[in-house]
C-alpha positions as CSV (number, residue, x, y, z in Angstrom):
1,M,-0.2,2.6,16.7
2,R,-1.9,6.0,17.3
3,V,-2.6,8.1,14.2
4,A,-2.8,11.2,16.3
5,D,0.7,12.7,16.6
6,S,2.1,10.3,13.9
7,V,4.2,11.4,11.0
8,A,2.8,10.0,7.8
9,L,3.8,9.8,4.2
10,V,1.2,9.0,1.6
11,T,2.1,8.3,-2.1
12,G,-0.3,9.1,-4.9
13,A,-1.8,11.8,-2.7
14,G,-2.8,14.1,-5.6
15,R,-6.2,12.4,-6.1
16,G,-8.5,9.5,-5.2
17,V,-7.7,7.4,-2.2
18,G,-4.4,9.1,-1.6
19,R,-6.1,12.5,-1.3
20,A,-8.7,11.0,1.0
21,L,-6.0,9.4,3.2
22,A,-4.1,12.7,3.5
23,R,-7.3,14.5,4.6
24,E,-8.3,11.7,7.1
25,L,-4.8,11.8,8.6
26,V,-5.0,15.6,9.1
27,E,-8.5,15.2,10.7
28,R,-7.3,12.5,13.1
29,G,-4.5,14.8,14.3
30,A,-1.4,13.5,12.6
31,R,1.5,15.8,13.5
32,T,2.9,15.8,9.9
33,V,1.4,14.5,6.7
34,Y,3.8,14.3,3.7
35,A,1.5,14.2,0.7
36,A,3.6,12.8,-2.2
37,A,2.7,13.0,-5.9
38,R,4.4,13.4,-9.2
39,D,2.8,16.8,-9.5
40,P,2.6,18.4,-6.0
41,A,0.4,21.2,-7.5
42,A,-2.4,18.6,-7.7
43,I,-2.3,18.1,-3.9
44,A,-5.5,19.8,-2.6
45,A,-5.6,18.5,1.0
46,P,-5.2,21.3,3.5
47,G,-2.6,21.0,6.3
48,V,-0.2,18.7,4.4
49,V,3.4,19.0,3.3
50,P,3.5,18.5,-0.5
51,I,6.4,16.3,-1.7
52,T,7.4,15.7,-5.3
53,L,7.8,12.0,-5.8
54,D,7.7,9.6,-8.7
55,I,8.0,6.2,-7.0
56,T,9.4,4.6,-10.2
57,D,12.5,6.9,-9.8
58,P,14.8,5.0,-7.3
59,D,17.1,8.1,-6.9
60,R,14.1,10.3,-5.9
61,V,12.8,7.6,-3.6
62,A,16.1,7.5,-1.7
63,Q,16.1,11.3,-1.6
64,V,12.7,11.5,0.0
65,A,13.5,8.8,2.5
66,G,16.5,11.0,3.5
67,Q,14.4,14.2,3.6
68,C,11.6,12.6,5.8
69,P,13.5,10.9,8.6
70,D,10.7,11.3,11.0
71,V,8.1,9.1,9.2
72,D,6.5,6.4,11.3
73,L,3.5,5.7,9.0
74,L,4.1,4.9,5.4
75,I,1.1,4.4,3.1
76,N,2.0,3.1,-0.4
77,N,-1.0,4.1,-2.4
78,A,0.5,5.1,-5.8
79,G,-0.4,2.7,-8.5
80,V,-1.5,2.3,-12.1
81,M,-4.0,0.2,-14.0
82,T,-4.0,-0.1,-17.8
83,L,-6.9,-2.4,-18.4
84,S,-4.7,-4.8,-20.4
85,P,-5.5,-8.5,-21.0
86,L,-2.7,-10.9,-20.7
87,I,-2.8,-12.4,-24.3
88,G,-5.1,-10.0,-26.1
89,A,-3.1,-6.8,-25.5
90,A,-1.1,-5.5,-28.5
91,D,2.2,-5.7,-26.5
92,L,3.6,-5.9,-23.0
93,A,3.7,-2.2,-22.4
94,G,0.8,-2.2,-20.0
95,A,2.0,-5.2,-18.1
96,R,5.5,-3.8,-17.7
97,L,4.2,-0.4,-16.5
98,E,1.9,-2.0,-13.9
99,M,4.6,-4.4,-12.6
100,Q,7.2,-1.6,-12.5
101,T,4.9,0.7,-10.6
102,N,2.7,-1.6,-8.5
103,Y,5.4,-4.1,-7.5
104,F,9.0,-3.0,-8.1
105,A,8.5,0.7,-7.2
106,T,6.4,-0.1,-4.2
107,L,9.0,-2.6,-3.0
108,D,11.6,0.2,-3.5
109,M,9.6,2.4,-1.2
110,C,9.3,-0.3,1.4
111,R,13.0,-0.9,1.3
112,A,13.9,2.8,1.5
113,F,11.6,3.5,4.5
114,A,12.1,0.2,6.5
115,P,15.1,1.7,8.4
116,V,13.3,5.0,8.8
117,L,10.4,3.2,10.5
118,A,12.7,1.1,12.6
119,A,14.5,4.3,13.8
120,N,11.1,5.7,14.8
121,G,9.9,2.8,16.9
122,G,8.6,0.5,14.2
123,G,5.4,2.3,13.2
124,A,3.3,1.0,10.4
125,L,3.5,0.4,6.7
126,V,0.4,0.2,4.5
127,N,0.2,-1.2,1.0
128,M,-2.9,-0.5,-1.1
129,L,-3.7,-3.8,-2.8
130,S,-6.8,-5.0,-4.6
131,I,-9.6,-7.6,-4.7
132,V,-7.8,-8.9,-7.9
133,S,-4.8,-9.8,-5.8
134,W,-6.7,-13.1,-5.4
135,F,-8.2,-13.8,-8.8
136,T,-7.8,-12.8,-12.4
137,N,-10.2,-10.8,-14.5
138,P,-9.0,-11.2,-18.1
139,L,-10.1,-7.6,-18.9
140,N,-7.3,-6.3,-16.6
141,G,-5.3,-9.5,-16.2
142,T,-1.9,-7.7,-16.1
143,Y,-3.1,-5.5,-13.3
144,G,-4.2,-8.5,-11.3
145,A,-0.8,-10.1,-11.8
146,S,0.9,-7.0,-10.5
147,K,-1.4,-6.9,-7.5
148,A,-0.9,-10.6,-6.8
149,A,2.8,-9.9,-6.8
150,E,2.4,-6.9,-4.5
151,W,0.2,-9.0,-2.1
152,A,2.9,-11.7,-1.9
153,M,5.5,-9.0,-1.3
154,T,3.4,-7.4,1.4
155,N,3.1,-10.7,3.3
156,G,6.9,-11.3,3.0
157,I,7.7,-7.8,4.2
158,R,5.4,-8.4,7.2
159,I,7.6,-11.4,8.2
160,E,10.9,-9.5,7.7
161,L,9.8,-6.4,9.6
162,A,8.1,-8.1,12.5
163,R,11.3,-8.0,14.7
164,Q,11.6,-4.2,14.4
165,G,8.0,-3.8,15.5
166,T,6.5,-2.5,12.2
167,L,2.9,-3.3,11.5
168,V,2.4,-4.2,7.9
169,V,-1.2,-3.7,6.6
170,G,-2.5,-5.0,3.3
171,V,-5.7,-3.2,2.0
172,H,-7.9,-5.0,-0.5
173,A,-10.9,-3.4,-2.2
174,G,-13.1,-3.8,-5.2
175,F,-14.0,-0.8,-7.3
176,I,-13.3,2.6,-5.6
177,D,-14.9,5.7,-7.0
178,T,-11.7,7.3,-8.4
179,D,-10.2,8.4,-11.8
180,M,-8.7,5.0,-12.2
181,T,-12.2,3.3,-12.4
182,A,-14.0,6.1,-14.2
183,R,-14.4,4.0,-17.3
184,I,-16.0,1.1,-15.3
185,D,-19.7,0.8,-14.8
186,A,-20.1,-1.0,-11.5
187,P,-20.9,-0.4,-7.8
188,K,-18.1,1.5,-6.1
189,I,-17.0,2.4,-2.6
190,S,-16.0,6.0,-1.8
191,P,-12.3,6.9,-1.2
192,A,-13.2,8.5,2.1
193,D,-14.7,5.2,3.3
194,V,-11.6,3.4,2.3
195,A,-9.4,5.9,4.1
196,R,-11.4,5.6,7.3
197,Q,-11.1,1.8,7.2
198,V,-7.3,2.0,6.6
199,L,-6.6,4.2,9.5
200,D,-8.9,2.3,11.8
201,A,-6.9,-0.8,11.0
202,V,-3.6,0.9,11.7
203,E,-4.9,2.0,15.1
204,A,-6.3,-1.4,15.9
205,G,-3.1,-3.2,14.8
206,Q,-4.9,-5.2,12.1
207,V,-2.8,-6.7,9.3
208,E,-5.6,-6.7,6.7
209,V,-8.4,-4.5,5.5
210,L,-11.3,-5.9,3.4
211,A,-13.0,-2.8,2.4
212,D,-16.3,-3.9,0.8
213,D,-18.8,-6.8,0.6
214,R,-17.4,-8.2,-2.6
215,T,-13.9,-8.3,-1.3
216,R,-15.0,-10.0,1.9
217,Q,-16.9,-12.6,-0.2
218,V,-13.8,-13.3,-2.3
219,K,-11.5,-13.6,0.7
220,A,-13.9,-15.9,2.5
221,A,-13.4,-18.4,-0.3
222,L,-9.6,-18.6,0.4
223,S,-7.7,-20.5,3.0
224,R,-7.2,-18.9,6.5
225,D,-3.7,-18.0,5.5
226,H,-2.9,-15.5,8.4
227,E,-4.0,-18.2,10.9
228,L,-2.8,-21.4,9.3
229,I,0.2,-20.4,7.1
230,Y,2.0,-17.4,8.2
231,P,2.6,-18.1,11.9
232,A,4.8,-21.1,11.0
233,V,6.5,-19.0,8.3
234,Q,7.3,-16.3,10.8
235,D,8.7,-18.9,13.2
236,R,11.0,-20.4,10.5
237,W,12.1,-16.9,9.4
238,D,12.9,-15.8,12.9
239,A,14.8,-19.1,13.6
240,A,16.9,-19.0,10.4
241,R,17.7,-15.3,10.6
242,W,18.7,-15.1,14.2
243,D,20.5,-18.3,14.2
244,A,22.6,-17.1,11.3
245,A,23.2,-13.8,13.1
246,R,24.8,-15.7,16.0
């Protein structure tokens, strides 16, 4: 789809990658950019429409979907990382927060906006995932588990929304230079670079973004799932769903 003249909603737009995405959308000529954050006062990108949104609040998610019926590009960027190990953490608070935000709340956003995208011609839906969707680093094991769940969810949504013409893009990256990774001493990619790659993928109709060398190396070690697994899954889904409809 064309980013120019699109109507986009970006979650977590108050900082980091979300802010960079909002700015890149404006620069590329999006007609409207809804920049959503828990605190809209933190939204500094010029030319956007600030939206108050906590994605873990289902009622507010439903309200925003009703208030923004013209959206044809949804970018689910909001997320949380607690740097919690799976066994070594004092309790499950970090794991529950990450799963609630990164998986359940993001799924809620997808469900709320799927009919909005359908009404506007299909459009595109982008989920910001992670390199640790594919492997576990024990230092932030609970985060990796939540992102693995979100990756599986993204692939499933792609199957379900194919008939309505919605492009579903999964974005994987290693460390991005944001507040979330401020405590981590490692090479990082810039938020602006990630934003450019995301919107390039949307315009090119690509289902996946591998934003840096480390991410590409890790994915190269996995099976060719989009070539060898998902076409058959799509066929089975389409046959079952539409046979049942008849």
